[in-house]
N, C-alpha and C positions, 0 to 999 in steps of 0.2 A: 162364557166369553164376558158377559156383563159383569159378573163378579170380579173378574180379573181386571177389567177396565176400571171398575170402581176403586179397587184396592190400589191400583197404580196411582189414581188421582189423589188418594188419601196420603200418598207418600209425602211427607212434609220435609222442609229443609232441615229441622233439627234431627229428624230420623235419618236423613242422608248423612249428616255430619256424624251421627253416632256410628255409622257404618265404616267411617274412615279408619284404618288400622292405626294403632299406636306407632307401629314401625314407620308408617309413611309420615307421621307428624314429627317423629324423632329425626328422620331423614331430612325433612324440610327445615326444621329448626337448626340442625347441625349444619346443613348446607349453607344457610344464611349466615350463621355465626362464623363459619370458616371464610366465607367470601368477604365479610366485613373485616375480619382480622387481616387478610391478605391486602385488602384496599388500604387499610391503616398503615400496615408495614410498608406498603408501596409509597405512601405519602411521606412517611418520616425517613425513608431511606433515600430520599432525594439528595443529590449533591449539595454539600454545604450544611446538612443537618448532622447533628452529632448522634450518628446511629451505631450502636455497639456491635450488631451482628453483621459483619462484613460479608459473610457468605450469602446473605439474603439481599444484598443491595440491588441485585438484578431485578427485584420485584418493583424498583422504582418506575418501571414502565407502567405499572398500574396508575401512575399519576396521570398519564395520558387519558386513561379511562375516567378518572376523576374530573379532569378538565372538560372531557367530552360531555359528561352528564351535568356539570355544574356551571360552566362558563360559555357554552355555545348554544345556538338555537336548535342543535340536534338533540337536546335533551327531550324534546317532545317525541322524537322517534324512540328514544330510550323508554319513555313512559309507556309506549305501546308495545315495544318489543319484549320487555321483561315479563309482563303478565302473559303474553301469548307463549313465551318460552316455557313458563311454569305449567300452562295448560298442556303443552305438547309433551313435556316430560311426564306429567300425571297421566296423560293418555297412553303413553308407552307402557306404564306399569299396570294399567287397569283396562286393557282392551276388551276383555270379556264383559265387564260390567259397565262399560262407558255409556253414558246417555246425556241428554241435553241438561238435565239438572246438575249432573256431576260437572259438566263443562262450565255452567254458571258459577257453581261453587268454587272450583279451582281458578276461574277467572278472578273472582273476588280475592282469593288467597294470593294470586299473583300480583294484584294491585297493592295488597298490604306489603308483599315482599319488595315490590319496587319502591314504595314509600319508605320502608325501613332502611334499605340500601341508600337511598337518596339523601335522607336526613342524617344518616350516620357517617357519611363521608365527610372527613374534615375539610373545611374550605381554607385554602392557602391564601392569606392575606399579603404575604411578603413582609409582614412586620415581625414575624415570630423571633427572628435571631438578631434583631437590632439591639445592641447593647446600650445601656443608659450612661449618660454623662452629665455633668453640671451644665455644660454648654455644648450642644451637639456640633460635631464637626461634619459639614455637609458639603460634599463634592459633587458637581454635576459635569460628567463628561460628554462632550458633543463634538460634532464637526460643524464648521460654520456654514456649509452649504448642504448638509444632510437635512432633508425635508422633515424627518422625524425630530431631529435636534432642534430645528427652528420652531416646530409645532410645540415642543416641550418648553422651550424658553417662553412662549406665550402663556403656557399653563403655569409656570413656576413664578412668574412675575407677581401675581396676587399673593402668593405664599410669602414671598420676600417682603412684600408691602405690609402684610399682616404682622410679621414677627419683628420687622424693623431692626433695631440694633441687637436684639435678643438672639438672632440666628443670622449668620452670613452664608448664603448658598454661593459657594466658590466655583466659578467656571473653570474647567480644564478641557484640554483638547486631545482628541485621539490622533496620534501619529503612528505610523507602522514602520518596522524595520524589515525591508524586503531584500536585504543583501543575501546574495546566494540563491535567489529565486528568479525565474525568468520573468521579465517585465516587457510587455509590448510597447507601452507608452509610459512616460514617467511624469508623476507628480512628486518627484523625489529629489533630494539633495544629498550630498555627502556619500556618494557611492551607493545609493538606494537604502541607506540606513535611516533616513528620515523622509517618510512618504505620506501623502495624504490622499485619501481614496478618490476624492473628486477633482483631483488635478493640482497643478502648481499654484494657481491663483487661490485656491482654498487653503493651501499650506500658508501662503503669505498672509491671507486674511485671518487664519487662525493666530498667527504670530501678532498680527496688529491688535486683534482683540485681546490677546494676553498683555500687550503693551498698554492698552486703554485701561484694562483692569489694574495694572500696576500703578499707573500714574494718574488716572482719573476715575477711580473706582466708582464714585458716586454718579458718574455720567455713562457707566458701561451699558446699562439697559437701554437707554435712549439711543446710544450709538448703534447697538446691535439691532434694535427694532428698525432703525433707519436703513441699515444694510439689508435686513430680511425683506423689507417691504419695496425696496427700490432697485436692488442689484442682484445679479447672479454671478456665478463664477466667471462668466465671460465679460462682465462689464465692471466688476468691482475694482480692478486694478487702478482705474482713474476715479470711479464714483466714491470710493471710501473718503477722499478728501472732502467732498461736499458734506458727507455725514459728520466728519470731524469738525468742520468749521460751523456747521449748524449747531453743534452742541458745545461750542467754545472749547474745542480740544486742539491743541497745537499740532498742526500737521508736521512741523519740523521735529517736534519732540517725539512723535510716534515714529517718524521716519528714521530718526537716530536710534531709537530703541529697537526698531526692526532690524537695522543694519548692525548694530553693535551687540545687542543682547539676544536677538531673536533666536539664533541657532541653539544657544545654551538653554533658553527657556523651553524651546520646543523639545529638546532632548530630555529635560527634566520631566515634562509631561508624558512623553513617550515612556520613560522608565517608570513613572508612577502608575500609569495605566497598566503596564505589564505587571507590576507588583500587585495591584489590586484586582487584576483580571478584568479591568473595565475596557472591553473591546467593543461594545456596541453603542451606537449613538441613538438615544441618549442612555447613560448609565448613571444612577444615583448611588453614592457611597456615603452611608450615615455612620460615623464612629467606626470606620474601617470595614464596614460590612455592606455589601451590595444589597440594595433594596430590590427584592425579587417579585414584587407584586406585578400582576399583569395589567392592572388598570392605572391610567395616569390621568388624574383630574386634579384641580387645585386642592379639593377635599382629601384625596387619598395621599397625595404628597405631603400635605399638612399633617395627616395623622401619622405617617411614616416618621416625620421629623419629631412630632410630639412623643413618639415611642422612644426617641433618643434622649429625652430629658429624664433626669432622676426625679425632679419635681416639675412636671409640665406647668408652664405659665398659663395665665387666664386666656390667652390667645387660642389655646387648644380647645377651649369650649366654644369658640365661635366657628360656625359652619360656613364654609365657602361654597359658592355656587358651583355646580358641577356642569356648567354649560360648555366647558371646553371638551375637546375630543377625547374619548376614551377608547383605547385600542387594546387588543388581546395579543399576547406575545406570539401566539401560533399564526397570527395573520401579518405580523410585521416583517419587514425586510431587515435581517440582521446584518449590520455592517461591521465586520470583524477584520482583524489583521490577517486572517487566513485567506481572504479573497484577493484576487489579482487586482493590483493597483492599475487604474487607468491614468496614464501619465503621458506627458510630452517629452521630447528629448531633453535630457538633463543639461543644465546650463554648464558650459565650459568656462569656469571662472578665470582661467588664465588668459582667455581671449577677450575679456571684458575691459572697457575703458576704465580710466581712473574714476569717472563719475559713477561706475557700477552699471552701465548700460551695455548689454551684450549685443554685438553686431548681428549675430545669427537670428535672434528672436525678438530683439528690441525690448526684451524684458529686463527689469532691474533685478540684479542678483543680491542675495543677502550675503555680505562679506563673511568669510570664514575668520574665526579668531585666529590669532597668531599661533602657529605650530600645528594647526589642524590640516589634514590631508584632504 
């Protein structure tokens, strides 16, 4: 008994490693390789990537696994689960010879496996498919009263300030065509072909902000921040005038633009967002390609725009503070044109007075252009 005990104590870790079968190691290495290949295929078969093997596009679901282990706090659970899974599988194949030392050995192998997988998974920055141009064309799609859109406007302003006249971050607005769909309430005009998610007041404010951009582009940011800080969709119908006057913007000119050009401008943005598939507020489109990064800070937006330069300017070497809010796509509310519009009863234009005030609602209608129904 003593001799047996002594011999068991002398059993060293190198000796234990020597007892592992070559087939087990081949199985382990082969399994890790196959798993990493599947993860990589899953990453590059995401929609928008030029992936040649259409039959394997279903593996893009593995991207969710990548996001799970790379972009969320749950990665710490992953750090524990993978080594334990390796130990459990090893124990299944070595029931008869299993002991504490083997458990420790395979736990170590499991940790190595976990690290190999974690650091081999490609991280998606969102910059990969942005084409380069001499001067990047940057479009920012928002809704004037979407909280995420307003938050992003705060984030983007330092980027615009950094680039100055080298880049123009051009605002556009998301309108939805809800014709033929059941609508409970309406933020819609023109037989539900022009709708705004947060109601009719948002639709009008979208149009006014488009008018400010057209006629007072240099004052657009100040006007928008005034609206964001002081008004919501319930109070903006009168409050916008104060923001215009505060920034020396002609109320009469914006009102005329809203009435005479507003519908046509809104329809152009609606069609543009459909063409570019820019349905979420906010969405950035750089040189015709949607920036798909999950992080939005001044620095990441700057990097995405710099990717769009053939020859990046010196501003790309300046790091912006990331003290703005960063959010993950899986945690954000996606505001798309597939959602039900929350709207009030559509204005009956035929019953409005010549001044454009409708007796039912007291709201001012945007006049239709001649010949429109």
